[in-house]
py3Dmol code that shows the C-alpha trace and the ligand (Angstrom):
import py3Dmol

protein = """\
ATOM      1  CA  MET A   1      68.637  90.744  84.112  1.00  0.00           C
ATOM      2  CA  ASN A   2      67.943  93.008  81.170  1.00  0.00           C
ATOM      3  CA  ASP A   3      70.108  92.670  78.108  1.00  0.00           C
ATOM      4  CA  LEU A   4      72.024  95.891  77.581  1.00  0.00           C
ATOM      5  CA  GLY A   5      72.827  95.137  73.994  1.00  0.00           C
ATOM      6  CA  ARG A   6      75.984  94.117  72.269  1.00  0.00           C
ATOM      7  CA  LEU A   7      78.555  96.126  70.404  1.00  0.00           C
ATOM      8  CA  GLU A   8      77.486  94.320  67.235  1.00  0.00           C
ATOM      9  CA  ASP A   9      73.965  95.794  67.623  1.00  0.00           C
ATOM     10  CA  LEU A  10      75.415  99.198  66.745  1.00  0.00           C
ATOM     11  CA  PRO A  11      76.261 100.234  63.183  1.00  0.00           C
ATOM     12  CA  ALA A  12      79.893  99.384  62.495  1.00  0.00           C
ATOM     13  CA  ASP A  13      80.651 102.823  61.066  1.00  0.00           C
ATOM     14  CA  TYR A  14      79.242 104.477  64.216  1.00  0.00           C
ATOM     15  CA  VAL A  15      81.488 102.348  66.451  1.00  0.00           C
ATOM     16  CA  ALA A  16      84.424 103.098  64.144  1.00  0.00           C
ATOM     17  CA  ASP A  17      83.715 106.864  64.382  1.00  0.00           C
ATOM     18  CA  LEU A  18      83.633 106.622  68.166  1.00  0.00           C
ATOM     19  CA  ARG A  19      86.847 104.639  68.338  1.00  0.00           C
ATOM     20  CA  ALA A  20      88.674 107.049  66.057  1.00  0.00           C
ATOM     21  CA  LEU A  21      87.918 109.707  68.688  1.00  0.00           C
ATOM     22  CA  ASN A  22      88.999 107.433  71.581  1.00  0.00           C
ATOM     23  CA  LEU A  23      85.391 106.945  72.653  1.00  0.00           C
ATOM     24  CA  VAL A  24      83.663 103.698  73.643  1.00  0.00           C
ATOM     25  CA  PRO A  25      79.966 103.023  74.398  1.00  0.00           C
ATOM     26  CA  LEU A  26      79.567 101.816  77.964  1.00  0.00           C
ATOM     27  CA  TRP A  27      76.355  99.819  77.791  1.00  0.00           C
ATOM     28  CA  PRO A  28      77.642  96.759  75.904  1.00  0.00           C
ATOM     29  CA  SER A  29      80.390  96.380  78.519  1.00  0.00           C
ATOM     30  CA  LEU A  30      78.567  97.544  81.634  1.00  0.00           C
ATOM     31  CA  ARG A  31      77.780  94.048  82.949  1.00  0.00           C
ATOM     32  CA  GLY A  32      81.332  92.983  82.253  1.00  0.00           C
ATOM     33  CA  VAL A  33      82.896  95.620  84.468  1.00  0.00           C
ATOM     34  CA  LEU A  34      80.096  95.602  87.054  1.00  0.00           C
ATOM     35  CA  PRO A  35      78.890  92.003  87.142  1.00  0.00           C
ATOM     36  CA  PRO A  36      75.904  91.086  89.319  1.00  0.00           C
ATOM     37  CA  GLN A  37      76.431  89.856  92.897  1.00  0.00           C
ATOM     38  CA  ILE A  38      80.025  88.736  92.659  1.00  0.00           C
ATOM     39  CA  PRO A  39      83.120  90.082  90.892  1.00  0.00           C
ATOM     40  CA  SER A  40      84.662  88.195  88.021  1.00  0.00           C
ATOM     41  CA  ARG A  41      88.111  87.011  89.046  1.00  0.00           C
ATOM     42  CA  GLN A  42      90.982  86.091  86.782  1.00  0.00           C
ATOM     43  CA  THR A  43      92.816  84.506  89.690  1.00  0.00           C
ATOM     44  CA  LYS A  44      92.534  80.716  89.425  1.00  0.00           C
ATOM     45  CA  ALA A  45      93.046  78.348  92.309  1.00  0.00           C
ATOM     46  CA  THR A  46      96.606  77.165  91.672  1.00  0.00           C
ATOM     47  CA  HIS A  47      98.962  74.766  93.455  1.00  0.00           C
ATOM     48  CA  TRP A  48     102.762  74.976  93.167  1.00  0.00           C
ATOM     49  CA  PRO A  49     104.287  71.826  94.690  1.00  0.00           C
ATOM     50  CA  TYR A  50     107.728  72.550  96.142  1.00  0.00           C
ATOM     51  CA  LYS A  51     109.181  69.281  94.904  1.00  0.00           C
ATOM     52  CA  THR A  52     108.559  70.409  91.322  1.00  0.00           C
ATOM     53  CA  ILE A  53     110.061  73.875  91.882  1.00  0.00           C
ATOM     54  CA  LYS A  54     113.213  72.950  93.793  1.00  0.00           C
ATOM     55  CA  PRO A  55     115.079  71.006  91.072  1.00  0.00           C
ATOM     56  CA  LEU A  56     114.323  73.713  88.506  1.00  0.00           C
ATOM     57  CA  LEU A  57     115.488  76.410  90.892  1.00  0.00           C
ATOM     58  CA  LEU A  58     118.721  74.517  91.562  1.00  0.00           C
ATOM     59  CA  LYS A  59     119.121  74.206  87.809  1.00  0.00           C
ATOM     60  CA  ALA A  60     118.771  77.997  87.551  1.00  0.00           C
ATOM     61  CA  GLY A  61     121.659  78.125  90.017  1.00  0.00           C
ATOM     62  CA  GLU A  62     123.780  76.210  87.497  1.00  0.00           C
ATOM     63  CA  LEU A  63     122.563  78.140  84.472  1.00  0.00           C
ATOM     64  CA  THR A  64     122.656  81.708  85.729  1.00  0.00           C
ATOM     65  CA  PRO A  65     125.239  83.269  88.039  1.00  0.00           C
ATOM     66  CA  ILE A  66     123.880  85.633  90.671  1.00  0.00           C
ATOM     67  CA  GLU A  67     125.833  88.531  89.147  1.00  0.00           C
ATOM     68  CA  LYS A  68     123.745  88.113  86.029  1.00  0.00           C
ATOM     69  CA  ALA A  69     120.404  87.425  87.679  1.00  0.00           C
ATOM     70  CA  GLU A  70     120.631  89.936  90.563  1.00  0.00           C
ATOM     71  CA  ARG A  71     117.736  87.974  92.078  1.00  0.00           C
ATOM     72  CA  ARG A  72     117.557  84.294  91.094  1.00  0.00           C
ATOM     73  CA  VAL A  73     113.839  83.694  91.300  1.00  0.00           C
ATOM     74  CA  LEU A  74     111.266  81.428  89.705  1.00  0.00           C
ATOM     75  CA  VAL A  75     107.954  83.260  89.734  1.00  0.00           C
ATOM     76  CA  LEU A  76     104.836  81.369  90.825  1.00  0.00           C
ATOM     77  CA  ALA A  77     102.569  82.744  88.120  1.00  0.00           C
ATOM     78  CA  ASN A  78      98.812  82.302  88.089  1.00  0.00           C
ATOM     79  CA  PRO A  79      97.663  80.971  84.703  1.00  0.00           C
ATOM     80  CA  GLY A  80      94.374  82.841  85.085  1.00  0.00           C
ATOM     81  CA  HIS A  81      96.212  86.143  84.726  1.00  0.00           C
ATOM     82  CA  GLY A  82      98.507  84.885  81.956  1.00  0.00           C
ATOM     83  CA  LEU A  83     101.940  83.626  83.007  1.00  0.00           C
ATOM     84  CA  ASP A  84     103.780  86.645  81.627  1.00  0.00           C
ATOM     85  CA  LYS A  85     101.965  88.943  84.031  1.00  0.00           C
ATOM     86  CA  MET A  86     103.846  87.226  86.875  1.00  0.00           C
ATOM     87  CA  GLN A  87     100.869  87.593  89.208  1.00  0.00           C
ATOM     88  CA  ALA A  88      99.644  85.119  91.815  1.00  0.00           C
ATOM     89  CA  SER A  89      96.493  87.223  92.267  1.00  0.00           C
ATOM     90  CA  ALA A  90      95.350  90.761  91.501  1.00  0.00           C
ATOM     91  CA  ALA A  91      97.755  92.289  94.028  1.00  0.00           C
ATOM     92  CA  MET A  92     100.140  89.472  94.991  1.00  0.00           C
ATOM     93  CA  TYR A  93     103.366  88.297  93.404  1.00  0.00           C
ATOM     94  CA  LEU A  94     105.085  85.087  94.567  1.00  0.00           C
ATOM     95  CA  GLY A  95     108.612  83.947  93.795  1.00  0.00           C
ATOM     96  CA  MET A  96     110.923  81.185  95.002  1.00  0.00           C
ATOM     97  CA  GLN A  97     114.409  82.612  95.383  1.00  0.00           C
ATOM     98  CA  LEU A  98     117.675  80.668  95.512  1.00  0.00           C
ATOM     99  CA  LEU A  99     120.926  81.875  97.039  1.00  0.00           C
ATOM    100  CA  LEU A 100     123.975  79.615  96.905  1.00  0.00           C
ATOM    101  CA  PRO A 101     126.756  79.577  99.497  1.00  0.00           C
ATOM    102  CA  GLY A 102     128.950  82.665  99.247  1.00  0.00           C
ATOM    103  CA  GLU A 103     126.606  84.517  96.914  1.00  0.00           C
ATOM    104  CA  TRP A 104     125.459  88.088  97.373  1.00  0.00           C
ATOM    105  CA  ALA A 105     122.321  89.618  95.888  1.00  0.00           C
ATOM    106  CA  PRO A 106     123.212  93.305  95.798  1.00  0.00           C
ATOM    107  CA  SER A 107     121.558  96.126  97.679  1.00  0.00           C
ATOM    108  CA  HIS A 108     118.560  97.810  96.144  1.00  0.00           C
ATOM    109  CA  ARG A 109     115.276  99.369  97.149  1.00  0.00           C
ATOM    110  CA  HIS A 110     111.971  99.653  95.389  1.00  0.00           C
ATOM    111  CA  THR A 111     108.452 100.934  95.735  1.00  0.00           C
ATOM    112  CA  PRO A 112     106.694  97.547  96.078  1.00  0.00           C
ATOM    113  CA  ASN A 113     106.616  96.014  99.562  1.00  0.00           C
ATOM    114  CA  ALA A 114     108.134  92.561  99.973  1.00  0.00           C
ATOM    115  CA  VAL A 115     108.432  89.835 102.578  1.00  0.00           C
ATOM    116  CA  ARG A 116     110.455  86.622 102.626  1.00  0.00           C
ATOM    117  CA  MET A 117     109.258  83.356 104.161  1.00  0.00           C
ATOM    118  CA  VAL A 118     112.305  81.126 104.627  1.00  0.00           C
ATOM    119  CA  VAL A 119     111.695  77.672 103.173  1.00  0.00           C
ATOM    120  CA  GLU A 120     114.972  75.756 103.368  1.00  0.00           C
ATOM    121  CA  GLY A 121     118.656  76.053 104.266  1.00  0.00           C
ATOM    122  CA  GLU A 122     120.736  77.843 106.873  1.00  0.00           C
ATOM    123  CA  GLY A 123     123.308  80.591 106.963  1.00  0.00           C
ATOM    124  CA  ALA A 124     121.658  83.216 104.784  1.00  0.00           C
ATOM    125  CA  TRP A 125     120.816  86.732 105.869  1.00  0.00           C
ATOM    126  CA  THR A 126     119.026  89.782 104.543  1.00  0.00           C
ATOM    127  CA  THR A 127     120.221  93.208 105.598  1.00  0.00           C
ATOM    128  CA  VAL A 128     117.245  95.572 105.641  1.00  0.00           C
ATOM    129  CA  ASP A 129     117.797  99.262 106.373  1.00  0.00           C
ATOM    130  CA  GLY A 130     121.103  98.396 108.048  1.00  0.00           C
ATOM    131  CA  GLU A 131     119.691  95.585 110.186  1.00  0.00           C
ATOM    132  CA  LYS A 132     121.117  92.146 109.492  1.00  0.00           C
ATOM    133  CA  CYS A 133     118.279  89.631 109.669  1.00  0.00           C
ATOM    134  CA  HIS A 134     119.333  85.998 109.886  1.00  0.00           C
ATOM    135  CA  MET A 135     117.134  83.662 107.922  1.00  0.00           C
ATOM    136  CA  GLU A 136     115.899  80.496 109.547  1.00  0.00           C
ATOM    137  CA  ARG A 137     113.193  78.138 108.394  1.00  0.00           C
ATOM    138  CA  GLY A 138     109.743  79.707 108.832  1.00  0.00           C
ATOM    139  CA  ASP A 139     111.051  83.199 109.672  1.00  0.00           C
ATOM    140  CA  LEU A 140     109.218  86.125 108.122  1.00  0.00           C
ATOM    141  CA  ILE A 141     111.436  89.024 107.082  1.00  0.00           C
ATOM    142  CA  LEU A 142     109.986  92.333 105.915  1.00  0.00           C
ATOM    143  CA  THR A 143     111.502  94.487 103.221  1.00  0.00           C
ATOM    144  CA  PRO A 144     108.898  97.261 103.134  1.00  0.00           C
ATOM    145  CA  THR A 145     108.590  99.923 100.481  1.00  0.00           C
ATOM    146  CA  GLY A 146     111.637 102.117 100.086  1.00  0.00           C
ATOM    147  CA  LEU A 147     114.015 100.255 102.437  1.00  0.00           C
ATOM    148  CA  TRP A 148     117.430  99.125 101.197  1.00  0.00           C
ATOM    149  CA  HIS A 149     117.857  95.363 101.202  1.00  0.00           C
ATOM    150  CA  GLU A 150     120.478  92.851 100.125  1.00  0.00           C
ATOM    151  CA  HIS A 151     120.846  89.109 100.629  1.00  0.00           C
ATOM    152  CA  GLY A 152     123.981  87.155 101.528  1.00  0.00           C
ATOM    153  CA  HIS A 153     124.823  83.584 102.449  1.00  0.00           C
ATOM    154  CA  ASP A 154     127.562  82.340 104.807  1.00  0.00           C
ATOM    155  CA  GLY A 155     126.333  78.728 104.982  1.00  0.00           C
ATOM    156  CA  ASP A 156     127.348  75.725 102.911  1.00  0.00           C
ATOM    157  CA  GLN A 157     124.020  74.562 101.435  1.00  0.00           C
ATOM    158  CA  PRO A 158     121.581  76.293  99.085  1.00  0.00           C
ATOM    159  CA  VAL A 159     119.029  78.564 100.750  1.00  0.00           C
ATOM    160  CA  ILE A 160     115.542  78.948  99.304  1.00  0.00           C
ATOM    161  CA  TRP A 161     112.822  81.332 100.370  1.00  0.00           C
ATOM    162  CA  LEU A 162     109.386  82.467  99.213  1.00  0.00           C
ATOM    163  CA  ASP A 163     109.090  86.120  98.196  1.00  0.00           C
ATOM    164  CA  VAL A 164     105.690  87.793  98.513  1.00  0.00           C
ATOM    165  CA  LEU A 165     105.383  91.247  96.958  1.00  0.00           C
ATOM    166  CA  ASP A 166     102.570  93.638  96.105  1.00  0.00           C
ATOM    167  CA  LEU A 167     104.330  94.148  92.780  1.00  0.00           C
ATOM    168  CA  PRO A 168     101.234  93.614  90.566  1.00  0.00           C
ATOM    169  CA  LEU A 169      99.450  96.430  92.366  1.00  0.00           C
ATOM    170  CA  ALA A 170     102.441  98.782  92.224  1.00  0.00           C
ATOM    171  CA  TYR A 171     102.886  98.001  88.551  1.00  0.00           C
ATOM    172  CA  TYR A 172      99.186  98.549  87.816  1.00  0.00           C
ATOM    173  CA  LEU A 173      99.350 101.881  89.662  1.00  0.00           C
ATOM    174  CA  GLU A 174     102.394 102.832  87.547  1.00  0.00           C
ATOM    175  CA  VAL A 175     104.495 103.423  90.648  1.00  0.00           C
ATOM    176  CA  SER A 176     106.851 100.426  90.379  1.00  0.00           C
ATOM    177  CA  TYR A 177     110.578 101.210  90.166  1.00  0.00           C
ATOM    178  CA  HIS A 178     113.867 100.388  91.893  1.00  0.00           C
ATOM    179  CA  LEU A 179     117.164 102.058  92.767  1.00  0.00           C
ATOM    180  CA  ASN A 180     120.481 100.270  93.041  1.00  0.00           C
ATOM    181  CA  GLY A 181     122.695 100.845  96.053  1.00  0.00           C
ATOM    182  CA  THR A 182     125.979  99.784  97.556  1.00  0.00           C
ATOM    183  CA  ARG A 183     126.719  97.289 100.307  1.00  0.00           C
ATOM    184  CA  GLN A 184     125.084  98.535 103.487  1.00  0.00           C
ATOM    185  CA  ASP A 185     126.874  99.176 106.741  1.00  0.00           C
ATOM    186  CA  VAL A 186     125.355  96.858 109.293  1.00  0.00           C
ATOM    187  CA  LEU A 187     124.093  98.772 112.298  1.00  0.00           C
ATOM    188  CA  PRO A 188     123.788  97.233 115.729  1.00  0.00           C
ATOM    189  CA  GLY A 189     120.210  96.089 116.044  1.00  0.00           C
ATOM    190  CA  ARG A 190     118.196  93.048 116.826  1.00  0.00           C
ATOM    191  CA  GLY A 191     114.690  94.250 116.260  1.00  0.00           C
ATOM    192  CA  GLU A 192     113.302  90.765 116.631  1.00  0.00           C
ATOM    193  CA  ARG A 193     114.582  90.694 120.224  1.00  0.00           C
ATOM    194  CA  ALA A 194     113.619  94.267 121.131  1.00  0.00           C
ATOM    195  CA  TYR A 195     110.033  93.435 120.160  1.00  0.00           C
ATOM    196  CA  ALA A 196     110.144  89.746 121.089  1.00  0.00           C
ATOM    197  CA  ARG A 197     107.246  89.854 123.547  1.00  0.00           C
ATOM    198  CA  GLY A 198     103.840  91.130 122.576  1.00  0.00           C
ATOM    199  CA  GLY A 199     102.818  93.876 124.995  1.00  0.00           C
ATOM    200  CA  VAL A 200     106.397  94.594 126.079  1.00  0.00           C
ATOM    201  CA  VAL A 201     107.943  97.144 123.757  1.00  0.00           C
ATOM    202  CA  PRO A 202     110.758  99.671 124.072  1.00  0.00           C
ATOM    203  CA  THR A 203     109.509 102.688 126.051  1.00  0.00           C
ATOM    204  CA  PRO A 204     108.526 105.447 123.648  1.00  0.00           C
ATOM    205  CA  VAL A 205     110.422 108.368 125.174  1.00  0.00           C
ATOM    206  CA  PHE A 206     113.672 106.443 125.623  1.00  0.00           C
ATOM    207  CA  GLY A 207     113.791 103.720 123.155  1.00  0.00           C
ATOM    208  CA  ARG A 208     111.198 103.672 120.425  1.00  0.00           C
ATOM    209  CA  SER A 209     112.634 103.513 117.026  1.00  0.00           C
ATOM    210  CA  GLY A 210     110.878 106.382 115.336  1.00  0.00           C
ATOM    211  CA  LYS A 211     110.767 104.005 112.417  1.00  0.00           C
ATOM    212  CA  ARG A 212     107.713 103.204 110.369  1.00  0.00           C
ATOM    213  CA  TYR A 213     108.816  99.535 110.403  1.00  0.00           C
ATOM    214  CA  PRO A 214     110.424  98.877 113.807  1.00  0.00           C
ATOM    215  CA  MET A 215     110.409  95.072 113.489  1.00  0.00           C
ATOM    216  CA  LEU A 216     111.842  93.466 110.375  1.00  0.00           C
ATOM    217  CA  ARG A 217     112.425  89.827 111.377  1.00  0.00           C
ATOM    218  CA  TYR A 218     109.639  87.720 112.885  1.00  0.00           C
ATOM    219  CA  PRO A 219     111.265  84.477 114.081  1.00  0.00           C
ATOM    220  CA  TRP A 220     109.234  81.347 113.426  1.00  0.00           C
ATOM    221  CA  ALA A 221     110.031  80.029 116.906  1.00  0.00           C
ATOM    222  CA  ASP A 222     108.037  82.926 118.437  1.00  0.00           C
ATOM    223  CA  ALA A 223     105.071  82.686 116.059  1.00  0.00           C
ATOM    224  CA  LYS A 224     104.904  78.914 116.573  1.00  0.00           C
ATOM    225  CA  ALA A 225     105.053  79.274 120.362  1.00  0.00           C
ATOM    226  CA  ALA A 226     102.151  81.746 120.220  1.00  0.00           C
ATOM    227  CA  LEU A 227     100.075  79.360 118.092  1.00  0.00           C
ATOM    228  CA  LEU A 228     100.761  76.399 120.400  1.00  0.00           C
ATOM    229  CA  SER A 229      99.760  78.520 123.414  1.00  0.00           C
ATOM    230  CA  ILE A 230      96.495  79.628 121.803  1.00  0.00           C
ATOM    231  CA  ALA A 231      95.697  76.049 120.776  1.00  0.00           C
ATOM    232  CA  ALA A 232      96.351  74.776 124.304  1.00  0.00           C
ATOM    233  CA  ASP A 233      94.530  77.571 126.175  1.00  0.00           C
ATOM    234  CA  ARG A 234      91.556  77.982 123.876  1.00  0.00           C
ATOM    235  CA  PRO A 235      90.055  74.642 122.842  1.00  0.00           C
ATOM    236  CA  ASP A 236      86.927  76.667 121.929  1.00  0.00           C
ATOM    237  CA  VAL A 237      88.810  78.584 119.219  1.00  0.00           C
ATOM    238  CA  ASP A 238      88.765  76.891 115.828  1.00  0.00           C
ATOM    239  CA  ALA A 239      90.893  79.323 113.844  1.00  0.00           C
ATOM    240  CA  VAL A 240      94.178  79.249 115.747  1.00  0.00           C
ATOM    241  CA  GLN A 241      95.822  82.114 113.940  1.00  0.00           C
ATOM    242  CA  VAL A 242      98.236  84.977 114.563  1.00  0.00           C
ATOM    243  CA  THR A 243      98.752  88.099 112.485  1.00  0.00           C
ATOM    244  CA  TYR A 244     102.148  89.642 111.849  1.00  0.00           C
ATOM    245  CA  THR A 245     101.773  93.225 113.058  1.00  0.00           C
ATOM    246  CA  ASN A 246     103.794  96.338 113.649  1.00  0.00           C
ATOM    247  CA  PRO A 247     104.512  96.051 117.410  1.00  0.00           C
ATOM    248  CA  GLU A 248     104.369  99.830 117.934  1.00  0.00           C
ATOM    249  CA  THR A 249     101.034 100.457 116.260  1.00  0.00           C
ATOM    250  CA  GLY A 250      99.296  97.077 116.262  1.00  0.00           C
ATOM    251  CA  GLU A 251      98.525  97.600 112.593  1.00  0.00           C
ATOM    252  CA  ASP A 252      99.333  95.174 109.821  1.00  0.00           C
ATOM    253  CA  ALA A 253     103.085  94.674 109.373  1.00  0.00           C
ATOM    254  CA  GLU A 254     102.917  96.173 105.862  1.00  0.00           C
ATOM    255  CA  ASN A 255     100.540  98.552 104.109  1.00  0.00           C
ATOM    256  CA  ILE A 256      99.081  96.440 101.331  1.00  0.00           C
ATOM    257  CA  LEU A 257      99.323  92.719 102.039  1.00  0.00           C
ATOM    258  CA  GLY A 258      98.463  90.886 105.264  1.00  0.00           C
ATOM    259  CA  PHE A 259     100.523  88.076 106.761  1.00  0.00           C
ATOM    260  CA  HIS A 260      99.377  85.404 109.193  1.00  0.00           C
ATOM    261  CA  ALA A 261     100.375  82.040 110.613  1.00  0.00           C
ATOM    262  CA  LEU A 262      97.694  79.440 111.241  1.00  0.00           C
ATOM    263  CA  MET A 263      97.788  76.160 113.113  1.00  0.00           C
ATOM    264  CA  LEU A 264      95.560  73.201 112.347  1.00  0.00           C
ATOM    265  CA  ARG A 265      95.251  70.801 115.235  1.00  0.00           C
ATOM    266  CA  PRO A 266      95.814  67.111 114.458  1.00  0.00           C
ATOM    267  CA  GLY A 267      92.928  65.929 112.293  1.00  0.00           C
ATOM    268  CA  GLN A 268      91.256  69.361 112.327  1.00  0.00           C
ATOM    269  CA  THR A 269      89.023  70.631 109.531  1.00  0.00           C
ATOM    270  CA  LEU A 270      88.447  74.386 109.419  1.00  0.00           C
ATOM    271  CA  THR A 271      86.170  76.229 106.997  1.00  0.00           C
ATOM    272  CA  LEU A 272      87.034  79.853 106.361  1.00  0.00           C
ATOM    273  CA  PRO A 273      84.108  81.891 105.018  1.00  0.00           C
ATOM    274  CA  ALA A 274      84.214  83.515 101.599  1.00  0.00           C
ATOM    275  CA  ARG A 275      86.090  86.817 101.905  1.00  0.00           C
ATOM    276  CA  SER A 276      86.912  89.397  99.282  1.00  0.00           C
ATOM    277  CA  PRO A 277      90.738  89.015  99.280  1.00  0.00           C
ATOM    278  CA  ALA A 278      92.634  86.295  97.487  1.00  0.00           C
ATOM    279  CA  VAL A 279      94.695  84.156  99.870  1.00  0.00           C
ATOM    280  CA  VAL A 280      98.038  82.396  99.515  1.00  0.00           C
ATOM    281  CA  TYR A 281      98.663  79.329 101.691  1.00  0.00           C
ATOM    282  CA  HIS A 282     102.191  78.022 102.273  1.00  0.00           C
ATOM    283  CA  VAL A 283     102.940  75.015 104.478  1.00  0.00           C
ATOM    284  CA  ILE A 284     105.626  75.677 107.084  1.00  0.00           C
ATOM    285  CA  GLU A 285     105.307  72.371 108.931  1.00  0.00           C
ATOM    286  CA  GLY A 286     103.126  69.314 108.340  1.00  0.00           C
ATOM    287  CA  GLY A 287     100.615  69.023 105.548  1.00  0.00           C
ATOM    288  CA  ALA A 288      97.172  70.394 104.674  1.00  0.00           C
ATOM    289  CA  THR A 289      94.352  69.858 102.264  1.00  0.00           C
ATOM    290  CA  VAL A 290      92.972  73.085 100.831  1.00  0.00           C
ATOM    291  CA  ALA A 291      89.525  72.757  99.249  1.00  0.00           C
ATOM    292  CA  ALA A 292      87.826  75.704  97.552  1.00  0.00           C
ATOM    293  CA  GLY A 293      84.959  75.453  95.107  1.00  0.00           C
ATOM    294  CA  SER A 294      85.580  72.415  92.938  1.00  0.00           C
ATOM    295  CA  GLN A 295      89.349  72.479  93.596  1.00  0.00           C
ATOM    296  CA  ARG A 296      91.186  70.423  96.162  1.00  0.00           C
ATOM    297  CA  PHE A 297      94.923  70.564  96.739  1.00  0.00           C
ATOM    298  CA  ASP A 298      96.912  68.224  98.954  1.00  0.00           C
ATOM    299  CA  LEU A 299      99.757  70.367 100.226  1.00  0.00           C
ATOM    300  CA  VAL A 300     102.867  68.884 101.767  1.00  0.00           C
ATOM    301  CA  GLU A 301     105.620  70.801 103.532  1.00  0.00           C
ATOM    302  CA  ALA A 302     106.896  73.844 101.581  1.00  0.00           C
ATOM    303  CA  ASP A 303     104.024  73.697  99.060  1.00  0.00           C
ATOM    304  CA  THR A 304     102.209  76.887  98.117  1.00  0.00           C
ATOM    305  CA  CYS A 305      98.757  77.538  96.664  1.00  0.00           C
ATOM    306  CA  CYS A 306      96.598  80.526  95.857  1.00  0.00           C
ATOM    307  CA  ILE A 307      92.797  80.758  96.211  1.00  0.00           C
ATOM    308  CA  PRO A 308      90.826  83.594  94.581  1.00  0.00           C
ATOM    309  CA  GLY A 309      88.756  86.000  96.636  1.00  0.00           C
ATOM    310  CA  TYR A 310      85.056  85.460  97.457  1.00  0.00           C
ATOM    311  CA  THR A 311      85.700  81.738  97.845  1.00  0.00           C
ATOM    312  CA  ALA A 312      84.912  79.758 101.000  1.00  0.00           C
ATOM    313  CA  THR A 313      87.892  77.536 101.766  1.00  0.00           C
ATOM    314  CA  THR A 314      88.124  74.382 103.848  1.00  0.00           C
ATOM    315  CA  LEU A 315      91.486  73.505 105.341  1.00  0.00           C
ATOM    316  CA  SER A 316      92.174  70.109 106.844  1.00  0.00           C
ATOM    317  CA  ASN A 317      95.106  68.525 108.553  1.00  0.00           C
ATOM    318  CA  PRO A 318      95.470  64.919 107.318  1.00  0.00           C
ATOM    319  CA  SER A 319      97.683  63.966 110.256  1.00  0.00           C
ATOM    320  CA  ALA A 320      95.915  62.491 113.284  1.00  0.00           C
ATOM    321  CA  SER A 321      98.925  63.054 115.515  1.00  0.00           C
ATOM    322  CA  GLN A 322     100.818  66.192 114.391  1.00  0.00           C
ATOM    323  CA  PRO A 323      99.678  69.801 114.112  1.00  0.00           C
ATOM    324  CA  ALA A 324     100.100  71.576 110.772  1.00  0.00           C
ATOM    325  CA  PHE A 325     101.401  75.140 110.459  1.00  0.00           C
ATOM    326  CA  LEU A 326     100.576  77.383 107.521  1.00  0.00           C
ATOM    327  CA  PHE A 327     101.765  80.803 106.459  1.00  0.00           C
ATOM    328  CA  LEU A 328      99.007  82.937 104.895  1.00  0.00           C
ATOM    329  CA  ALA A 329      99.402  86.023 102.749  1.00  0.00           C
ATOM    330  CA  ASP A 330      96.329  87.953 101.655  1.00  0.00           C
ATOM    331  CA  GLU A 331      95.103  91.271 100.326  1.00  0.00           C
ATOM    332  CA  SER A 332      93.078  92.189 103.411  1.00  0.00           C
ATOM    333  CA  PRO A 333      94.920  95.410 104.443  1.00  0.00           C
ATOM    334  CA  LEU A 334      94.448  96.729 100.914  1.00  0.00           C
ATOM    335  CA  HIS A 335      90.768  95.775 100.810  1.00  0.00           C
ATOM    336  CA  ARG A 336      90.130  97.318 104.242  1.00  0.00           C
ATOM    337  CA  LYS A 337      91.820 100.569 103.279  1.00  0.00           C
ATOM    338  CA  LEU A 338      89.831 100.715 100.066  1.00  0.00           C
ATOM    339  CA  GLY A 339      86.570  99.964 101.906  1.00  0.00           C
ATOM    340  CA  VAL A 340      85.838  96.873  99.815  1.00  0.00           C
ATOM    341  CA  TYR A 341      86.689  94.195 102.392  1.00  0.00           C
ATOM    342  CA  GLU A 342      83.854  91.703 102.729  1.00  0.00           C
ATOM    343  CA  VAL A 343      83.134  88.509 104.608  1.00  0.00           C
ATOM    344  CA  ARG A 344      80.255  86.455 103.229  1.00  0.00           C
ATOM    345  CA  PRO A 345      79.411  83.815 105.800  1.00  0.00           C
ATOM    346  CA  ASP A 346      76.462  82.588 103.725  1.00  0.00           C
ATOM    347  CA  ASN A 347      77.988  83.544 100.383  1.00  0.00           C
ATOM    348  CA  GLN A 348      75.504  86.432  99.997  1.00  0.00           C
ATOM    349  CA  PRO A 349      76.652  89.956  99.128  1.00  0.00           C
ATOM    350  CA  ASN A 350      76.614  92.224 102.156  1.00  0.00           C
ATOM    351  CA  MET A 351      77.338  95.609 100.686  1.00  0.00           C
ATOM    352  CA  PRO A 352      76.229  98.271 103.198  1.00  0.00           C
TER     353      PRO A 352
END
"""
ligand_1 = """\
11
LIG
O 114.846 89.876 96.686
O 114.731 91.999 96.364
O 111.178 87.935 94.009
O 113.513 92.841 94.221
C 111.371 90.133 93.165
C 111.963 91.377 93.223
C 112.731 89.402 94.985
C 114.358 90.865 96.101
C 111.766 89.157 94.049
C 112.945 91.629 94.170
C 113.326 90.638 95.055
"""
view = py3Dmol.view(width=600, height=400)
view.addModel(protein, "pdb")
view.setStyle({"model": 0}, {"cartoon": {"style": "trace"}})
view.addModel(ligand_1, "xyz")
view.setStyle({"model": 1}, {"stick": {}})
view.zoomTo()
view.show()
C-alpha cells in the first residue's frame, strides 16, 4: 500500500489558503474514506442487559410525567458513535419505552420509520393510521414513515417495548421531522387477522387495502408457530428464520430496516456469515450467546445487542432442552436498495 502523504507534509500556509476557500486536499484522507478491503465501522459490538435498563426506565416513570416526555424512552446508544448521537449503528436507533397504566403518548407522525417489539406488560395499544394494535409480548408493530401513531395503556402494570427506528439515517439525510396530531378515530380493522395466513390474502379487486402498509401488527404467536413448523419440518435447515414482510407485495415490511425472527433449537450453534449490514439481536424467549470477533455476549430474555456489519457472528442456545427465539433488526433492505449488500462467506471482499 503506497503512502499517499499526510496533511503535515504540505506547507502550513498552503493548507491554510485552501481551507480559507473551503477547499481540502483529498490525498491525505483518501485511505480514510476508502479503506482497503473492508470499511471502517464506528459501530461497536454492544450489549444492553434488560435487567440494567428496567429499573432506570421505571425511575424515569417516577421522575418525568408522560405529558412532559411525550415519549418516555431510554436510548440504547452505541459508544462507538458517541452516546449523544443516539445511534445503535449507522442507520439504526434503539430505545426502550415505558408506558404506565392510564398514560397516553399523544398522536404524531414523522419521516423516520419505526417498529415496536413488545418486551413486557399487558394492556397497552398503539393506534397506527386509525388501526388499534394491541401490544402483547413479542408482537411486532409497524409505524412506518408518515403514519399517525399514538400509544395508550388500559392495563394495570407498566408496559415496556423496544423501539427500532431508522432515525440516524433520516437525520443524516436531513429529512427528519415530526408533526403533532390529535387523538385518532379508531377505524374498524384487524389487519393482523386479515393477513393472518401467508398465501391467503384479501382478494385484490374486492378487499385489498390499497395501502402501502396493509399489515401493521405481526402477532408473536403467528411468527413463533411458523418458526416451530419450519424447525419440525426441516431438520436440514440450520437457520430457522422468518422475515416480516408486506403480505401484499412480499417485500420487506418497511423500506429501510429489515426485521426477522430466528429460532435456535435446543443446544444449537449457528454461524451467520459476515454480511455488510449491522444487526441487532433481541431475545424474545430463552437465552443466547452471541459471539462476534473477540466479543461474546450472554443474552438472557429481553436483552439486546448490536453487532457491526462485515462481522461473522456465532449464535448459540445454552439450553439443552428449550428453543430460543430472537428478534433481529438489520440494515439489509437499505443495503440492497443501495447496491452495497454483501455476504462474505470466507470473509473476502466480493465486489462485482
Ligand atoms: O413512540 O413515536 O423511541 O417518535 C423515538 C421517537 C419512539 C414513538 C422513539 C418516537 C417514538
